C-alpha positions as CSV (number, residue, x, y, z in Angstrom):
1,M,0.0,0.0,0.0
2,A,1.2,3.5,-0.9
3,R,0.1,7.0,-0.1
4,I,-1.1,8.7,-3.3
5,L,-2.0,12.4,-3.8
6,I,-4.1,13.3,-6.8
7,A,-4.3,16.9,-8.0
8,D,-6.8,17.5,-10.8
9,D,-9.6,20.1,-11.3
10,E,-11.9,17.6,-12.9
11,A,-14.1,16.0,-10.2
12,G,-15.1,13.0,-12.3
13,L,-11.5,12.2,-13.2
14,R,-10.4,12.5,-9.5
15,E,-13.2,10.1,-8.5
16,F,-12.2,7.7,-11.3
17,M,-8.6,7.6,-10.3
18,T,-9.4,7.3,-6.7
19,D,-11.6,4.3,-7.2
20,A,-9.0,2.6,-9.5
21,L,-6.2,3.0,-7.1
22,E,-8.1,2.0,-4.0
23,L,-8.6,-1.4,-5.7
24,D,-4.9,-1.9,-4.9
25,A,-5.4,-0.8,-1.3
26,H,-3.6,2.5,-1.8
27,A,-4.4,5.4,0.5
28,V,-5.6,8.0,-1.9
29,T,-6.1,11.8,-1.1
30,A,-7.6,14.0,-3.8
31,A,-7.1,17.8,-4.3
32,P,-9.2,20.0,-6.6
33,D,-6.2,22.2,-7.6
34,G,-2.5,22.7,-7.2
35,R,-2.7,25.0,-4.2
36,V,-4.7,22.5,-2.1
37,A,-2.2,19.8,-3.1
38,A,0.7,22.0,-2.1
39,R,-0.9,22.5,1.3
40,L,-1.5,18.8,1.7
41,L,2.2,18.1,0.8
42,D,3.2,20.5,3.6
43,E,1.0,18.7,6.1
44,R,1.8,15.0,5.4
45,S,4.0,12.6,3.4
46,F,3.1,10.9,0.2
47,D,4.8,8.2,-2.0
48,V,3.4,9.3,-5.3
49,V,1.8,12.5,-6.6
50,I,-0.4,12.4,-9.7
51,T,-1.0,15.9,-11.1
52,D,-2.7,17.5,-14.0
53,L,-0.5,20.0,-15.9
54,Q,-3.2,22.6,-16.4
55,M,-5.0,23.7,-13.3
56,P,-6.2,27.1,-12.1
57,G,-4.1,28.9,-9.4
58,M,-1.1,26.6,-9.3
59,D,-0.3,24.5,-12.4
60,G,1.2,21.0,-12.5
61,L,4.7,22.2,-13.4
62,S,4.8,24.5,-10.4
63,L,3.6,21.6,-8.1
64,L,6.2,19.4,-9.6
65,R,9.0,21.9,-8.9
66,K,7.8,22.1,-5.3
67,V,7.9,18.4,-4.9
68,R,11.4,18.1,-6.4
69,A,12.7,20.9,-4.2
70,E,11.1,19.8,-0.9
71,Q,10.5,16.1,-1.2
72,P,12.8,14.7,-4.0
73,E,12.1,11.1,-2.9
74,V,8.5,11.4,-4.0
75,E,7.6,10.1,-7.5
76,V,5.5,12.3,-9.7
77,I,3.2,11.3,-12.6
78,V,1.8,14.1,-14.8
79,L,-1.4,14.0,-16.7
80,T,-1.4,15.7,-20.1
81,A,-4.2,16.4,-22.5
82,H,-3.8,16.5,-26.3
83,G,-1.8,19.6,-27.2
84,T,0.2,19.8,-24.0
85,V,2.7,17.1,-24.8
86,N,5.5,19.7,-24.9
87,S,4.7,20.5,-21.3
88,A,4.9,16.8,-20.4
89,V,8.3,16.6,-21.9
90,E,9.4,19.6,-19.8
91,A,8.0,17.8,-16.8
92,M,10.1,14.8,-17.5
93,K,13.2,17.1,-17.7
94,L,12.2,18.5,-14.3
95,G,12.3,15.0,-12.8
96,A,8.7,13.6,-13.3
97,F,8.6,9.8,-13.2
98,E,6.3,9.4,-16.2
99,Y,3.4,11.1,-18.0
100,L,-0.1,9.8,-18.8
101,Q,-2.1,11.2,-21.6
102,K,-5.8,12.0,-21.2
103,P,-8.3,10.6,-21.6
104,I,-7.0,7.6,-19.7
105,S,-7.8,4.4,-21.5
106,G,-8.9,2.5,-18.4
107,P,-8.1,1.8,-14.8
108,D,-5.5,-0.9,-15.5
109,E,-3.2,1.6,-17.4
110,L,-3.3,3.9,-14.3
111,R,-2.8,1.1,-11.8
112,L,0.2,-0.3,-13.7
113,L,1.9,3.0,-14.0
114,V,1.4,3.8,-10.3
115,A,2.7,0.3,-9.4
116,R,5.9,1.0,-11.3
117,A,6.2,4.4,-9.5
118,V,5.7,2.7,-6.1
119,E,8.2,0.0,-6.9
120,R,10.8,2.7,-7.8
121,R,10.1,4.6,-4.6
122,G,10.6,1.3,-2.7
123,L,13.9,0.7,-4.4
124,R,15.1,4.2,-3.5
125,D,14.1,3.7,0.1
126,R,15.8,0.3,0.3
127,A,18.9,1.8,-1.2
128,A,18.9,4.6,1.3
129,G,18.3,2.2,4.1
130,A,21.2,0.0,2.9
131,E,23.5,3.1,2.8
132,L,22.4,4.0,6.3
133,E,23.1,0.5,7.6
134,H,26.7,0.8,6.3
135,S,27.5,4.3,7.4
136,S,27.3,6.1,10.8
137,E,27.1,9.6,9.3
138,P,25.7,11.2,6.2
139,A,27.9,12.1,3.2
140,L,30.6,14.7,3.6
141,G,29.3,17.2,1.1
142,Y,26.1,18.1,-0.7
143,G,27.2,20.6,-3.3
144,D,28.5,23.6,-1.3
145,P,31.5,25.1,-3.1
146,A,33.5,25.2,0.1
147,M,33.6,21.4,0.1
148,K,34.7,20.9,-3.5
149,P,38.5,21.3,-2.9
150,V,38.2,19.1,0.3
151,L,36.4,16.3,-1.6
152,E,38.9,16.5,-4.4
153,A,41.9,16.4,-2.0
154,L,40.4,13.4,-0.2
155,D,39.8,11.6,-3.4
156,K,43.4,12.1,-4.7
157,V,45.1,11.2,-1.4
158,A,42.9,8.1,-0.9
159,R,44.6,6.4,-3.9
160,T,48.0,6.7,-2.3
161,S,49.5,5.4,1.0
162,A,50.3,8.9,2.3
163,T,49.6,9.7,5.9
164,V,46.7,12.1,6.2
165,L,46.1,14.7,9.0
166,L,42.5,15.9,9.2
167,L,42.0,19.3,10.9
168,G,38.8,21.0,12.0
169,E,36.4,21.8,14.8
170,S,34.7,19.1,16.8
171,G,31.7,17.6,15.0
172,V,32.7,18.5,11.4
173,G,33.0,14.9,10.3
174,K,36.6,14.0,10.5
175,E,35.9,10.3,11.1
176,V,33.6,10.3,8.1
177,A,36.5,11.8,6.0
178,A,38.9,9.1,7.4
179,R,36.5,6.3,6.4
180,A,36.1,7.9,3.0
181,V,39.9,7.9,2.5
182,H,40.0,4.2,3.5
183,R,37.1,3.3,1.2
184,G,38.8,5.0,-1.7
185,S,42.2,3.3,-1.1
186,P,43.7,0.0,-2.3
187,R,43.3,-1.1,1.3
188,R,39.5,-0.9,1.2
189,D,39.1,-4.6,1.7
190,K,41.3,-4.6,4.8
191,P,40.3,-3.5,8.3
192,F,39.7,0.1,9.3
193,M,40.5,0.6,12.9
194,A,39.9,3.8,15.0
195,I,40.9,4.9,18.4
196,N,40.0,8.1,20.3
197,C,43.1,9.3,22.0
198,A,41.1,11.5,24.4
199,A,38.7,8.9,25.6
200,L,41.2,6.5,27.3
201,T,43.7,6.7,30.1
202,E,47.4,6.4,29.3
203,T,47.5,2.8,30.3
204,L,44.3,1.8,28.6
205,L,45.3,3.7,25.4
206,E,48.5,1.7,25.1
207,S,46.8,-1.6,25.8
208,E,44.1,-0.8,23.2
209,L,46.7,0.3,20.6
210,F,49.5,-2.2,21.1
211,G,47.8,-5.0,23.0
212,H,49.3,-6.7,26.1
213,E,50.8,-9.9,27.3
214,K,49.3,-12.0,30.1
215,G,50.2,-10.6,33.5
216,A,51.4,-7.2,32.0
217,F,49.2,-5.4,34.6
218,T,46.5,-6.2,37.2
219,G,43.6,-7.7,35.4
220,A,45.6,-8.8,32.3
221,S,44.6,-12.5,32.6
222,E,45.5,-13.4,29.0
223,R,47.3,-12.2,26.0
224,R,45.4,-9.7,23.9
225,R,46.1,-8.4,20.4
226,G,45.9,-4.6,20.1
227,R,43.9,-2.7,17.4
228,L,47.1,-1.8,15.6
229,E,48.0,-5.5,15.2
230,L,44.4,-6.3,14.1
231,S,44.5,-3.5,11.5
232,D,47.6,-4.9,9.7
233,G,47.2,-4.2,6.0
234,G,44.4,-1.7,6.5
235,S,44.0,1.8,7.8
236,F,44.4,3.1,11.3
237,F,42.6,6.3,12.4
238,L,44.0,8.2,15.4
239,D,41.2,10.6,16.5
240,E,42.0,13.6,18.7
241,V,45.8,12.9,18.3
242,G,46.5,16.3,19.9
243,E,45.5,14.8,23.3
244,L,48.4,12.4,23.4
245,K,50.8,12.8,26.4
246,P,54.5,13.3,25.6
247,E,55.4,9.7,26.4
248,Q,52.7,8.4,24.1
249,Q,53.8,10.7,21.4
250,A,57.3,9.2,21.6
251,K,56.0,5.7,21.3
252,L,53.7,6.6,18.4
253,L,56.6,8.3,16.6
254,R,58.7,5.1,16.9
255,V,55.9,3.0,15.3
256,L,55.5,5.5,12.5
257,Q,59.3,5.5,11.8
258,E,60.1,1.8,12.3
259,K,56.7,0.2,11.6
260,R,57.3,-2.0,14.6
261,F,55.9,-2.2,18.2
262,E,55.8,-4.4,21.3
263,R,52.7,-5.4,23.2
264,V,52.5,-3.9,26.7
265,G,54.6,-6.2,28.9
266,G,56.2,-7.9,26.0
267,T,59.7,-8.0,24.5
268,R,59.1,-9.4,21.0
269,S,58.8,-6.7,18.2
270,L,55.9,-7.1,15.8
271,E,55.8,-5.6,12.3
272,V,52.8,-3.7,11.1
273,D,51.8,-2.3,7.8
274,V,49.0,0.3,8.1
275,R,48.0,3.5,6.4
276,W,47.9,6.2,9.1
277,I,45.1,8.8,9.3
278,A,45.1,11.3,12.2
279,A,42.7,14.0,13.3
280,T,42.5,16.8,15.8
281,N,40.5,20.0,16.6
282,R,43.6,21.4,18.4
283,D,46.1,24.0,17.0
284,L,49.1,21.7,16.7
285,G,51.3,24.7,15.7
286,A,50.6,26.5,18.9
287,M,51.1,23.2,20.8
288,M,54.5,22.7,19.2
289,A,55.5,26.3,20.1
290,A,54.5,25.6,23.7
291,G,56.4,22.4,23.8
292,K,53.3,20.2,24.1
293,F,53.4,18.4,20.8
294,R,56.5,16.9,19.2
295,E,57.6,18.6,16.0
296,D,59.0,15.4,14.5
297,L,55.7,13.6,15.2
298,Y,53.8,16.5,13.6
299,H,55.8,16.2,10.4
300,R,55.3,12.5,10.3
301,L,51.5,12.9,10.6
302,A,51.1,16.0,8.4
303,V,52.3,14.5,5.1
304,F,48.9,15.5,3.6
305,P,47.0,17.9,5.9
306,I,43.3,18.6,5.0
307,R,41.1,21.2,6.8
308,L,37.4,20.4,7.0
309,P,35.4,23.6,7.1
310,P,32.8,24.0,9.8
311,L,29.1,23.8,8.9
312,R,28.6,27.6,9.0
313,E,31.2,28.0,6.2
314,R,29.2,25.6,4.0
315,P,25.6,26.8,4.3
316,A,24.4,25.1,1.1
317,D,25.0,21.7,2.7
318,I,22.9,22.3,5.8
319,V,19.4,21.4,4.5
320,P,20.5,18.5,2.3
321,M,22.5,17.1,5.2
322,A,19.6,17.5,7.5
323,R,17.4,15.6,5.1
324,A,19.9,12.8,5.0
325,L,20.3,12.7,8.8
326,L,16.5,12.6,9.2
327,L,16.4,9.2,7.5
328,R,18.5,7.8,10.3
329,V,16.6,9.7,13.0
330,A,13.3,8.4,11.6
331,R,14.6,4.9,11.8
332,D,16.1,5.2,15.3
333,V,13.5,7.5,17.0
334,K,10.3,7.0,15.1
335,R,10.9,3.2,14.4
336,G,11.1,3.7,10.6
337,A,8.1,6.1,10.3
338,A,8.3,8.7,7.5
339,L,9.7,12.1,8.7
340,R,10.3,15.3,6.7
341,L,11.1,18.9,7.3
342,S,8.6,21.7,6.5
343,P,10.0,24.5,4.4
344,E,9.8,26.8,7.4
345,A,11.8,24.3,9.5
346,E,14.4,24.0,6.8
347,R,14.7,27.8,6.7
348,K,15.2,27.9,10.4
349,L,18.0,25.2,10.2
350,A,19.7,27.1,7.3
351,A,19.8,30.3,9.4
352,W,21.5,28.8,12.4
353,H,25.3,29.1,12.9
354,W,25.8,25.5,14.2
355,P,28.7,25.9,16.6
356,G,28.5,22.1,17.2
357,N,28.6,21.4,13.5
358,V,27.1,18.1,12.1
359,R,26.9,16.6,15.6
360,E,24.7,19.5,16.8
361,L,22.5,19.2,13.7
362,G,21.9,15.6,14.4
363,N,21.0,16.3,18.0
364,A,18.6,19.0,16.9
365,L,16.9,16.7,14.5
366,E,16.6,13.9,17.1
367,R,14.9,16.3,19.5
368,A,12.6,17.6,16.8
369,A,11.6,14.0,15.9
370,I,10.7,13.4,19.5
371,L,8.6,16.6,19.7
372,A,6.8,16.1,16.4
373,D,3.5,14.3,16.7
374,G,3.1,13.5,13.0
375,E,5.4,13.1,10.0
376,V,6.2,16.8,9.5
377,I,8.8,18.6,11.6
378,R,7.9,22.3,12.0
379,P,9.8,25.3,13.3
380,E,8.4,24.9,16.9
381,H,9.9,21.4,17.0
382,V,13.4,22.6,16.2
383,W,15.1,23.6,19.5
384,L,18.4,25.3,19.0
385,E,20.6,25.4,22.1
386,A,22.0,28.9,22.4
387,S,24.7,29.5,25.0
388,A,27.1,32.2,26.1
389,G,29.9,30.2,24.7
390,A,28.3,29.4,21.4
391,G,29.4,32.5,19.6
392,A,32.9,32.1,20.8
393,A,32.9,28.5,19.7
394,A,31.6,29.6,16.3
395,G,34.3,32.2,15.9
396,G,32.0,35.2,16.6
397,P,28.6,36.1,17.9
398,A,25.6,34.1,16.9
399,P,23.7,35.8,14.1
400,A,20.1,36.7,14.5
401,V,17.8,34.0,13.1
402,A,15.0,35.7,11.3
403,G,11.6,34.1,11.6
404,S,12.5,31.6,14.2
405,V,11.8,30.9,17.8
406,G,14.8,31.7,20.0
407,V,15.7,29.6,23.0
408,A,17.2,31.0,26.1
409,P,20.3,29.4,27.5
410,R,19.4,26.1,29.2
411,A,21.6,23.5,30.8
412,P,21.4,20.1,29.1
413,A,20.3,18.5,32.4
414,E,17.4,21.0,32.7
415,L,16.4,20.4,29.1
416,R,16.1,16.7,29.7
417,T,13.7,17.2,32.6
418,L,11.2,19.2,30.7
419,T,8.1,17.4,29.4
420,L,7.1,17.7,25.8
421,A,4.1,19.8,26.8
422,E,6.3,22.2,28.7
423,L,8.6,22.5,25.7
424,E,5.7,23.2,23.4
425,R,4.2,25.8,25.8
426,D,7.6,27.5,26.1
427,A,7.8,27.8,22.3
428,V,4.3,29.2,21.9
429,L,4.8,31.8,24.6
430,R,8.2,32.9,23.2
431,A,6.7,33.2,19.8
432,L,3.9,35.4,21.1
433,E,6.3,37.5,23.1
434,S,8.6,38.0,20.1
435,V,5.7,39.5,18.0
436,G,4.1,41.6,20.7
437,G,1.2,39.2,21.3
438,N,0.0,39.2,17.6
439,R,-1.5,35.7,17.3
440,R,-1.6,35.7,13.5
441,R,2.1,36.5,13.3
442,A,2.9,34.1,16.1
443,A,1.1,31.3,14.2
444,E,3.1,32.1,11.1
445,L,6.3,32.1,13.1
446,L,5.5,28.7,14.5
447,G,4.4,27.3,11.2
448,I,0.9,26.4,12.4
449,G,-2.6,27.7,11.7
450,E,-4.3,30.4,13.9
451,R,-6.9,27.9,15.0
452,T,-4.3,25.5,16.1
453,L,-2.5,28.2,18.0
454,Y,-5.8,29.2,19.7
455,E,-6.4,25.6,20.8
456,K,-2.9,25.3,22.2
457,L,-3.3,28.6,24.1
458,K,-6.6,27.4,25.5
459,R,-5.1,24.0,26.5
460,Y,-2.3,25.8,28.4
461,G,-4.7,28.3,30.0
462,V,-3.3,31.4,28.3
463,E,-5.7,34.2,27.6
């Protein structure tokens, strides 16, 4: 069963198509024109849209452009009368799945075409699901010019065995970049191992990296191979390498130089062949000047340094990345239910400065999915955590977000104790306050109708 939206100004044809498609147990919604169809698309999700090309108010091509821009995963079938075939060809160029010429010869022709569109939509969904199963993050770039030189550099260096140093703020996707280098390398069929240098104590880090012999320390009841040994022939990713202590830096330098190491508590040297990828959000130049990072180790690691720009420097990637992240959020939070962003929510996301980068974007979408009752995420569901340090972390003061609901600084622990009703009430009251109590403007700001706003105010006892 699929969700079908029909947009046609002929009542008889709408009824005919609805009856035909309901024979296949599809959930069919019919709209008398393009404007009503556009509103329905903002309110809920559909798998296939069937639209006449010539309709009063909003024509089929305009509706198609809206679908392609806001819900590119939806398949669109256009209906064309004799004399409008040229428009149908244009619709195909804009991304329509197929066109059907009126008068429709019979219900079977329509049912077969819709079945093909539903099958294609299912294939896309399964492909997207498979991609999500094999990746922990969305793609690195979605067309912003700032990412073009980065992606080109990653592609070129991946084909070599050169050591790569990834630089950038926390949350920009350095591990995603490291995995991309591994996948593009001749070592792609060998292991990819990663270790976070900041997450482990000095003893545990060495044990995880090099392994240990039985009895090497309290609790070492048996010999254990380290991640470095297990990654032989593949790629090894050192995340947060700037957090290494001086003694650890010396041991790592020896491995890089000699390609040999000993397990903790052992005396036998083991050879290892790995491709090194390191990452840090620290200023290693300043650390070297302060004597906190070895210059010889830096030069071993920085054979091919690449800086990943923060999300605020690549604004064209924000909305496409949010849509990609939302697929995973829908699977994890909503148990696979369809989720999509309203245009107003997308504008709010695009206007934010994202001091926490991709990680912050993912957290915001997860909160929004929890707050949203239906399939559409609206501006009031998108809570952005402003803080006194956010501007500094972003390299400057946070810009004003036009047309969005601001959020006062709130400690994470406090945020977690609020109920969904309290969060919604807070959003409504802040929206009203920001527009001087004007309910029509507050409703527009929240992306809801005035009647809905009135009902919420009544529910919360606000006059």
